[in-house]
Backbone bond lengths (Angstrom), bond angles and torsions (degrees), N, CA, C in turn:
res aa  C-N    CA-C-N  psi(-1)  N-CA   C-N-CA  omega(-1)  CA-C   N-CA-C  phi
1 M - - - 1.446 - - 1.515 112.28 -
2 D 1.361 116.10 -39.59 1.449 121.16 179.46 1.512 111.21 -61.59
3 K 1.345 115.88 -40.18 1.452 120.19 -178.40 1.530 111.50 -65.42
4 V 1.311 118.46 -38.90 1.460 122.24 177.31 1.525 110.63 -64.93
5 R 1.310 115.31 -42.22 1.476 119.64 178.67 1.534 111.45 -61.76
6 R 1.362 115.77 -45.74 1.459 119.57 -179.26 1.536 111.34 -62.79
7 T 1.311 116.87 -41.86 1.463 121.06 179.14 1.534 109.35 -62.92
8 F 1.314 116.59 -42.49 1.466 120.29 179.69 1.535 110.72 -63.51
9 V 1.321 118.11 -45.97 1.481 121.99 179.89 1.525 110.44 -65.26
10 N 1.326 118.04 -41.29 1.456 122.55 179.82 1.530 110.25 -62.47
11 R 1.314 117.12 -47.82 1.478 120.88 -179.91 1.540 110.41 -65.99
12 G 1.288 117.08 -38.13 1.465 120.89 178.35 1.520 111.26 -62.97
13 A 1.327 115.83 -42.38 1.468 120.28 178.41 1.511 110.80 -63.39
14 R 1.334 118.13 -39.85 1.475 121.14 178.57 1.520 110.78 -64.65
15 V 1.313 116.78 -43.43 1.455 119.38 179.33 1.523 110.77 -62.63
16 A 1.335 116.39 -43.12 1.482 120.65 179.60 1.521 110.05 -64.10
17 L 1.347 117.64 -40.71 1.449 121.69 -179.29 1.513 111.10 -64.37
18 F 1.318 117.00 -49.02 1.472 119.76 -178.23 1.538 110.21 -71.04
19 G 1.337 116.68 -31.17 1.465 118.94 176.68 1.523 111.59 -65.02
20 A 1.325 116.15 -38.10 1.475 120.49 179.27 1.527 110.66 -76.59
21 A 1.316 118.46 -33.81 1.466 121.68 -177.87 1.522 113.29 -76.10
22 G 1.318 116.00 -25.20 1.474 119.18 -178.07 1.522 113.93 -55.18
23 P 1.346 118.79 -53.06 1.456 119.44 179.17 1.528 112.06 -62.47
24 L 1.334 118.13 -34.72 1.473 120.93 178.97 1.537 110.09 -65.49
25 L 1.313 116.39 -40.59 1.465 119.71 177.20 1.522 110.71 -64.39
26 A 1.329 116.07 -39.47 1.451 119.87 178.35 1.524 110.85 -64.70
27 L 1.343 116.63 -38.19 1.470 119.62 177.10 1.514 111.41 -62.40
28 G 1.325 117.41 -40.93 1.457 120.64 178.02 1.503 111.22 -61.76
29 T 1.349 118.01 -39.61 1.445 120.43 177.90 1.509 111.23 -66.46
30 C 1.342 118.44 -40.58 1.464 121.60 177.98 1.519 111.50 -64.35
31 A 1.329 115.57 -39.93 1.475 118.74 -179.57 1.537 110.04 -64.63
32 Q 1.311 117.45 -37.55 1.446 119.69 178.12 1.519 110.17 -67.62
33 A 1.307 118.28 -39.33 1.456 121.76 -178.61 1.509 111.15 -68.56
34 Q 1.329 117.75 -29.50 1.463 121.57 -177.57 1.511 110.18 -104.35
35 S 1.322 118.98 44.93 1.435 121.72 178.57 1.537 110.33 -67.95
36 A 1.317 114.50 164.77 1.484 120.61 -177.65 1.550 109.95 -60.78
37 P 1.310 117.18 143.03 1.460 119.42 178.25 1.535 109.23 -64.92
38 P 1.326 116.36 154.45 1.474 118.53 179.54 1.521 110.62 -63.49
39 A 1.319 115.67 150.62 1.456 121.04 178.06 1.524 109.80 -63.38
40 P 1.327 118.19 147.30 1.445 119.99 176.72 1.530 110.60 -60.28
41 D 1.327 116.49 157.07 1.464 121.26 -176.94 1.530 111.97 -54.38
42 W 1.358 117.74 -39.24 1.464 118.61 -176.16 1.519 111.22 -69.88
43 A 1.345 118.38 -26.36 1.483 120.77 -178.80 1.512 111.42 -78.66
44 Q 1.320 117.42 -29.44 1.465 119.61 -177.39 1.521 110.81 -65.50
45 G 1.319 119.45 -38.72 1.449 122.47 -179.49 1.520 113.53 -78.04
46 V 1.298 117.55 -25.66 1.461 121.32 -175.49 1.519 111.60 -64.44
47 F 1.325 118.15 -45.62 1.467 121.10 -175.83 1.530 112.37 -72.81
48 G 1.307 117.77 -14.04 1.478 120.99 175.34 1.512 113.14 -90.42
49 A 1.320 117.07 -4.20 1.477 120.68 -178.25 1.522 110.62 -66.88
50 R 1.323 116.62 139.57 1.463 122.56 178.95 1.514 112.95 -108.84
51 T 1.329 117.02 -20.02 1.483 121.22 177.75 1.527 108.48 -121.97
52 L 1.329 114.48 164.09 1.451 120.28 179.16 1.525 109.96 -62.19
53 L 1.317 117.48 -43.58 1.462 120.74 -179.53 1.537 111.26 -63.12
54 E 1.321 117.40 -39.60 1.474 120.19 176.86 1.537 110.58 -61.30
55 A 1.336 116.42 -41.72 1.466 120.05 179.07 1.516 111.69 -65.06
56 V 1.330 116.38 -42.13 1.469 120.27 177.25 1.535 110.44 -61.26
57 R 1.309 116.56 -45.10 1.459 120.88 -179.76 1.540 111.12 -65.40
58 A 1.330 117.15 -38.30 1.460 120.06 178.62 1.523 112.16 -65.95
59 M 1.319 117.16 -25.86 1.478 120.76 176.31 1.517 112.66 -85.62
60 G 1.328 117.68 -5.20 1.439 120.61 176.91 1.526 114.55 108.67
61 G 1.323 118.34 3.38 1.444 121.85 177.39 1.526 111.80 -87.24
62 T 1.311 115.81 173.05 1.451 119.54 179.78 1.514 113.22 -116.16
63 A 1.331 116.58 -25.42 1.468 121.50 -178.33 1.523 109.33 -151.30
64 V 1.318 115.95 163.57 1.460 120.67 178.22 1.543 107.12 -79.79
65 I 1.321 115.99 107.86 1.469 122.49 179.22 1.518 107.74 -111.68
66 E 1.325 117.20 118.36 1.459 120.90 -177.03 1.515 111.80 -80.14
67 T 1.336 114.85 149.89 1.471 122.10 176.95 1.516 108.56 -137.91
68 R 1.335 113.77 154.10 1.475 120.15 175.25 1.523 109.86 -110.80
69 D 1.319 117.49 7.99 1.457 121.99 -178.27 1.524 113.19 -87.91
70 V 1.318 116.56 29.06 1.466 121.55 178.40 1.546 106.80 -123.90
71 S 1.320 115.96 130.06 1.479 119.45 174.02 1.510 108.20 -107.93
72 W 1.328 114.36 144.39 1.455 121.08 -173.39 1.535 113.23 -99.90
73 G 1.319 119.48 5.48 1.467 124.13 173.85 1.513 113.16 49.51
74 N 1.352 116.52 -122.85 1.468 119.89 -176.93 1.543 112.71 -92.21
75 T 1.317 117.47 19.23 1.473 119.85 176.01 1.523 109.38 -69.27
76 P 1.349 116.18 123.74 1.466 118.26 -174.37 1.528 112.23 -79.24
77 D 1.335 115.14 155.11 1.455 120.73 170.86 1.542 109.73 -80.45
78 I 1.348 114.74 -33.96 1.458 121.58 178.25 1.516 107.13 -126.26
79 A 1.350 116.08 122.57 1.472 120.22 176.81 1.526 107.88 -103.39
80 E 1.334 115.22 122.56 1.466 119.02 -178.61 1.511 111.54 -67.49
81 N 1.319 117.06 -28.90 1.458 120.67 -179.37 1.530 108.27 -138.72
82 G 1.303 117.31 123.58 1.460 121.36 -178.44 1.517 115.00 -75.31
83 L 1.343 116.93 -6.64 1.464 119.07 -179.90 1.516 112.33 -67.27
84 V 1.335 117.21 -36.04 1.460 121.61 179.80 1.518 108.25 -137.29
85 V 1.317 115.37 104.29 1.459 121.54 178.94 1.520 109.17 -115.73
86 P 1.367 117.84 113.82 1.453 118.42 179.22 1.528 111.19 -73.10
87 I 1.318 115.45 135.71 1.457 120.40 178.58 1.530 107.55 -130.19
88 S 1.323 114.73 127.18 1.476 121.02 177.24 1.525 107.35 -124.65
89 I 1.327 115.04 135.01 1.458 120.03 178.07 1.515 107.33 -134.43
90 A 1.322 116.22 133.55 1.463 122.27 174.76 1.543 107.16 -144.15
91 T 1.285 117.10 152.84 1.453 120.64 179.44 1.513 110.26 -141.16
92 T 1.341 114.71 154.33 1.465 120.86 175.77 1.518 111.93 -103.43
93 L 1.329 117.01 4.81 1.477 120.38 178.52 1.510 110.38 -62.98
94 A 1.328 114.79 147.81 1.470 120.21 178.49 1.515 110.31 -89.53
95 G 1.304 115.46 150.19 1.477 121.36 175.13 1.523 114.53 69.27
96 V 1.309 118.12 33.55 1.455 120.72 -178.39 1.549 109.10 -72.19
97 E 1.326 114.63 127.70 1.468 121.16 179.64 1.521 112.30 -99.69
98 S 1.364 116.12 -38.21 1.465 119.77 179.09 1.521 110.18 -157.27
99 I 1.340 114.76 160.15 1.454 122.57 177.60 1.519 107.11 -131.93
100 G 1.317 116.30 126.27 1.458 121.83 177.17 1.491 110.74 -112.59
101 L 1.302 117.01 157.00 1.455 121.97 177.31 1.507 109.17 -124.37
102 Y 1.333 115.96 122.37 1.460 123.31 -177.93 1.520 107.41 -115.48
103 I 1.340 116.91 119.12 1.460 122.05 179.86 1.526 106.50 -108.83
104 E 1.317 114.58 110.20 1.453 122.81 -168.28 1.529 114.94 -52.82
105 K 1.332 119.41 -44.86 1.452 121.73 -172.84 1.519 114.84 -102.26
106 N 1.336 117.45 11.70 1.450 119.54 175.06 1.539 109.95 -82.69
107 P 1.338 117.27 152.54 1.460 119.83 -178.92 1.539 112.89 -58.30
108 T 1.318 116.72 -38.90 1.456 122.11 172.58 1.521 105.49 -112.26
109 P 1.336 117.51 98.91 1.475 120.17 -170.32 1.533 114.28 -60.57
110 V 1.320 119.04 -39.98 1.473 119.52 179.63 1.529 107.03 -79.98
111 A 1.337 114.96 106.27 1.444 120.95 -174.47 1.503 113.43 -89.39
112 A 1.344 118.83 -28.49 1.450 121.46 -176.99 1.517 110.78 -157.61
113 L 1.318 114.47 154.03 1.448 121.05 174.33 1.515 107.90 -144.87
114 F 1.347 116.45 115.34 1.446 121.51 -176.15 1.515 109.57 -110.35
115 E 1.317 116.95 127.27 1.461 119.50 172.07 1.517 108.45 -82.95
116 V 1.328 115.49 140.44 1.464 120.45 -178.64 1.534 108.16 -113.04
117 P 1.323 116.71 108.47 1.454 118.60 179.86 1.552 110.62 -64.59
118 A 1.324 115.11 147.87 1.468 120.10 179.32 1.522 110.35 -56.91
119 G 1.325 115.19 137.60 1.458 120.36 177.49 1.510 114.98 86.80
120 T 1.338 117.79 1.98 1.464 119.84 178.29 1.512 110.53 -107.74
121 R 1.319 115.00 160.20 1.465 120.28 -179.13 1.532 109.48 -77.47
122 P 1.321 118.45 122.72 1.465 120.72 -177.30 1.522 112.84 -77.59
123 S 1.338 115.09 90.61 1.466 120.06 178.47 1.522 108.83 -156.11
124 F 1.326 115.38 156.08 1.466 120.45 173.03 1.519 108.48 -153.54
125 R 1.334 113.65 160.10 1.462 121.68 177.75 1.529 106.90 -142.30
126 T 1.326 115.33 128.50 1.466 120.04 -179.01 1.524 109.71 -155.60
127 N 1.303 118.07 179.26 1.464 122.76 177.66 1.526 109.80 -118.59
128 F 1.336 115.93 144.02 1.452 120.98 176.86 1.515 109.39 -134.08
129 K 1.312 115.34 162.90 1.459 122.68 176.85 1.524 107.08 -102.46
130 L 1.315 116.55 129.61 1.460 122.52 177.05 1.526 107.67 -120.81
131 G 1.316 116.43 122.78 1.440 121.28 179.91 1.521 114.05 -76.35
132 E 1.344 115.68 -22.70 1.453 120.66 -179.67 1.516 108.39 -159.83
133 S 1.331 114.52 170.93 1.485 119.01 177.93 1.514 108.82 -58.86
134 S 1.365 115.74 142.62 1.438 119.74 -173.57 1.513 111.30 -161.04
135 N 1.309 115.65 156.45 1.472 121.16 167.38 1.506 106.61 -83.36
136 I 1.339 115.26 138.99 1.477 119.50 171.75 1.514 105.96 -118.40
137 Y 1.297 115.24 149.03 1.466 120.58 -176.63 1.540 109.16 -127.85
138 A 1.315 115.51 136.38 1.451 121.43 170.15 1.527 106.38 -95.14
139 L 1.310 117.31 125.33 1.463 122.33 177.27 1.507 106.43 -107.47
140 V 1.334 116.36 110.02 1.459 120.89 -175.80 1.539 109.46 -109.16
141 K 1.341 114.93 118.45 1.450 119.72 176.86 1.530 106.89 -94.01
142 A 1.343 115.71 116.72 1.460 119.79 -178.07 1.542 108.64 -143.88
143 E 1.301 115.08 127.93 1.475 121.90 176.82 1.509 111.86 52.52
144 G 1.352 117.93 43.91 1.444 122.35 176.51 1.505 116.38 81.09
145 R 1.337 118.33 -3.96 1.467 121.45 178.82 1.530 109.47 -112.25
146 V 1.302 116.06 155.53 1.461 121.94 174.03 1.519 107.93 -114.66
147 L 1.338 115.62 116.65 1.467 122.38 -178.79 1.529 108.86 -109.71
148 V 1.335 115.43 148.72 1.456 121.52 -172.96 1.530 110.40 -123.91
149 A 1.338 116.56 135.15 1.469 121.55 173.77 1.525 106.76 -126.11
150 R 1.327 117.01 140.71 1.473 122.46 -176.63 1.513 111.15 -112.19
151 H 1.320 115.14 146.25 1.470 123.32 174.82 1.529 107.58 -144.14
152 E 1.322 117.31 128.94 1.461 120.54 178.54 1.518 110.85 -96.56
153 I 1.336 115.45 134.55 1.455 121.54 177.67 1.538 107.33 -122.65
154 K 1.310 115.29 124.67 1.461 121.72 177.19 1.526 106.88 -99.24
155 V 1.325 115.80 125.80 1.459 122.54 -179.44 1.508 109.01 -101.93
156 T 1.347 117.32 125.79 1.461 120.09 -178.68 1.523 111.07 -88.98
157 I 1.343 118.32 -35.97 1.475 123.35 175.42 1.509 105.16 -120.58
158 G 1.303 117.13 118.92 1.471 121.92 -175.55 1.510 113.82 -62.63
159 G 1.300 116.60 152.00 1.447 123.19 179.76 1.525 112.20 -80.73
160 C 1.336 117.78 -7.14 1.471 119.93 -176.28 1.526 109.82 -117.40
161 G 1.311 116.80 49.69 1.445 119.56 173.78 1.518 116.42 101.89
162 G 1.342 117.72 9.77 1.441 115.37 172.97 1.443 116.28 126.74
């Protein structure tokens, strides 16, 4: 009698386990089918850029054109610790389509690219890791042009171990 009971409980547990796992497996399949759409053509080339001019060209510009219409908010001139460096960028330019961030001495210089939906305020605030003192550039695509603003950050304690 004990053996029959154990077999019944064991089979019941298997049925309950597979019954509960079925919807989870289906969710995993749906999540794979609904993966993120591929990045637009202009974004694929931007993150592969190694120089500032390459990044500007990948965003649709032809040359490095400087602008003073970018404010750096709470971005420090001197970062005490390169592990967490706050960077804020905002602009008053009209027709902004995207804002990129190029960190000159990082292994992958293009650190971010933000699309700016029409009718929204073109600004962002985030944190980055800087291994050493570096120039950072805001690349603002507005009305078919790519404009560049520079800000230097001096790091006193490196973000890569000191």
